Phi, psi and omega in degrees: 000135181290151180296324180296323178295317178299317180295321179297313179298319180298314182295316180298313181294323180296315178297321179297314180295319179297317177298318180295316179295321179297316180296321179292321178295316179296320179297319179296319179296318179295321178297316180295317180296317181294317179297320180293319178296317178297320179297313181298318180295318178296320179294317180297318177298319180295317181293321177297319179296323178297313180296323177298316179298321179293321177294321177295321178297321179293320177299317179299321179301312180292325177298312181295326181291328185265353184300311185297317181294317183292324180296323183275339186259340186267316188281133175285156181245135181243152172217144183237135178206169180272172178238162180289327182275004183094149182111187184233136182246129176254134173230145183212162177231127181279174179294337179274359179093004179278144181248150179209166181217153179216129182240133176253117181272147176143182180291129181296325181296329180277321185284329187301311178300321180294320179297321180298317178295323177295319177299317180297315180296317179296323181297315179297316181294319182290329178299313179297315180296318180297319179298317180297311179298323180297308181297316182296312180295321180299309182296314181300315182293316182296317182297316180297318181291321179296319180294320187270333191240338190299312184291345179277348178286146177300142184294330180288345172273320180290325180228084180296140184300319179295320180293319178298316179298319179296313180297319178299312180299317182295313184289324177295319177297321178298332179263012176074025181247079182272070183236149172291149182218161173232141182216165176208153173251125182235155177273186186293339178272356180091001178287137183283125174279309172203160183206166175282164186296326184264015184285109175225096186299338179296335182268003183294322182082183182286140175055032182234008176248118183250134185237134178226134179285130175271132179053072185299339182278356177293159176295157187298325182283356177242016182292144174228153187228146176257121179248130183226138170220164187237111182300331184254024181299317182301315178297322179296316180293317182286345180296338178290348182260008185295339176263342182274321183300315177302319179295323177295318179296317179297320178296318179296318177298318178298321178295316179297316180295322178296316179299317179295322178297316178298319178300314178296324180297312179296320180294318179295322178296318178296318179298319179298315179296319180293323178295317179298316178296322180297315181295317179298319180293318179296321178299317178293320181292327178292325185297322185295306179293326179295317179296319180295315179297319179298317179294320178296321178296321178294322179294325178294336178283348179282130184295325181294327179288323181294336181283341183257112179295324179296319179292320178297320179296321180294316181295321179297319179294324178296314180298320181296314181295317181291330176293318176298319180296319179295320178297320180297321179293322177297319178296328175298318178296320178297322177298321178298318182290338180299328184283348179274350181249147179293324181217137182286152174266110187251146173252089187280141178203162177280127175225158177269114184297322180298317180293314182298317180292322178299318178295318179298315181297321179296317180292322185279349184300324182297316181293321180293316181293337178299327180261016178075023182254180179225151175234131181238146178236140175231085185267084188262358182290126178278326174253108188232012180278124180232154183254095187219172170274118189298318182297312182290325177296319177297318180296324179299310180295319179300317180299316181295319178292321180295320177298322179298324178288318182298317187256041178281164174268142182277341186269350179226151177296143181289133177229122178244142178222126179242127183228157172226148175201156178279141172230176186294167177062035174056052179232157181244133178252128178241129178239141175234110185240150178219175177243039185279203187285346178078180183229135177292155184300320182291342180267344186299325183283349187247352189294340179269003177280145181295133178071005177275132180233134178284138178297135184254011176064242183272002180276105184259357182262006180275114180252153179156174184231016177072026181260336188302304183289328175297319177295318181300312181297317181299315183289323178298318178293322177298329180271016176064031178243191178215154182225138176227166182223142174233131183199152173222142179304132179067008180245359180094177184224144177229121175262135182240119179248131178240123181234147177286144177282158176294133180267116180276000000 
């Protein structure tokens, strides 16, 4: 797949995911805003209903208080009795306290049935009249007393705390708000008249304190207010998102996985290209020593060459050097295959690090002297037996020395130094130092990454694929050791390898 195609797919999918996440975020914000508005509207309705109930209770209080007085002061009282001269006498008292009398003369036997019928007619008429007077007097009296006396009553009598709490709970439940609440009644100056035990307005938060005027018809200097807040309002509002949040999380996970997949795709494409270049390069590198060895073998078949011992010695040395070169290229291929396995297959054995490093330095001396350099060894370790794979240990040292040659400075002769020494806890320290171009601080953390190559500036003859140091670190760790690097630009580089000694 072409890189441009991968980039196109990546951009389209990225824009799609960003749009999807944006829509989900906007939907969540709208849901929260709508839920909060619904909550606020329900609370306001509940508080208004509470104040209405309190006003009705106050009206009822005055009504009940005035019933007895109005009943005794409004209705006239009648009495009926006989006379000495015969007939019936009526006496009455008006509401104003005036008294009067009325006498009907005649035979009692004749008047009594008529009086009874008159009493019945008067009773029906008086009942209606009495009801009217009762209601009229009751309302007038209650209204006057409420206007003149209601606001002078203490607020804790007019709005009892238990009654307010009961009304709040009832009205909130009626509006579907089954939440715990805290409230207080305060006067116009903000002083608390009474409050619930858990009332702490500092914890109310934004948009969570609701205020309602109690008895709005009171004069301004006697105003009182009901303040209510809900400690779990945030949880209540966010509960509407319990089905949206999982989808948002899944979308985000999908975005992360897509990003990681694209990253792996580009990385795999790069690895594939590097492998192909590596194989092509190795094929070319194999051809050179094979051709040289083949030519040397043909020369040995020439009789004139066989007669010259000097020529035979030269051809033998060429074959030996090209064989080493071919072996080194084969080992490079083996290093490449090491990265395809989770763990290397090692053939561990006891070797003397001082002896192995001395042999490596002797073999590498020819290559160093080719560039006018020198290699020095300081094998000071008294305990130098290590339990390693000899081939991979040799390759590790060879890689470090080869890098020192590649990244040498042109203005000074190349100097390599390999040392060993004993350190604490039965460990061996091996250092490989050079006076090359060095490594910048920002590159030090990346040089052990596979395929990472440090910029070499004007050095265009440095070839490689960034596998050497990655291989070195992997093998040192496989051998239960550790490797660090110290370097400064133009000051050279020193690699420090620490390996455990063989335990006897």
